[in-house]
C-alpha positions in Angstrom: -85.9 16.2 5.0 -85.9 19.5 7.3 -86.2 23.4 6.0 -82.5 23.8 7.0 -81.8 21.4 4.7 -80.6 22.2 0.9 -81.5 21.5 -2.3 -79.1 21.5 -4.9 -78.3 21.1 -8.1 -76.2 18.7 -10.3 -74.7 18.3 -13.6 -73.8 14.3 -14.0 -70.9 14.2 -16.9 -69.4 11.0 -17.5 -66.3 9.8 -18.4 -64.4 8.8 -21.7 -66.1 5.2 -23.2 -69.3 5.5 -21.6 -72.3 7.2 -21.6 -75.1 8.5 -18.5 -76.4 5.9 -17.9 -72.9 5.4 -15.9 -74.9 7.5 -13.8 -77.7 5.2 -13.2 -76.7 4.2 -9.4 -76.5 7.6 -8.0 -79.2 9.8 -9.6 -82.0 8.6 -8.2 -80.9 8.0 -4.7 -80.2 12.5 -5.0 -83.4 12.7 -6.1 -84.7 10.9 -4.0 -83.1 13.1 -1.5 -85.0 16.0 -3.4 -82.2 17.3 -5.5 -82.7 18.1 -9.0 -80.0 15.9 -11.3 -79.1 16.1 -14.5 -77.3 14.2 -16.9 -75.5 15.0 -19.7 -74.8 12.6 -22.8 -71.4 13.6 -24.4 -70.6 12.4 -28.4 -68.4 9.4 -28.8 -65.3 10.0 -30.6 -66.0 8.6 -33.9 -69.7 9.9 -33.6 -67.9 14.0 -33.6 -65.4 12.7 -36.5 -68.5 11.6 -38.6 -70.3 15.0 -37.7 -67.0 16.5 -38.7 -66.6 15.3 -41.8 -70.0 16.1 -42.9 -69.3 20.0 -42.6 -66.0 19.0 -44.6 -64.2 20.3 -41.2 -60.1 18.9 -41.7 -59.9 15.7 -38.7 -56.9 15.4 -36.9 
């Protein structure tokens, strides 16, 4: 990598019905090129409903 190549910070967010493992191929490629990569693991809908129920929130 030359001195003019900017290193970026990437935050990868998966889509529906996936988890952070969806980025298993892309993340190492970006990191190998010197970028900082973070993945986010969003909760599944059923898990969210259970959590809301525990706190006595109305689940629609």
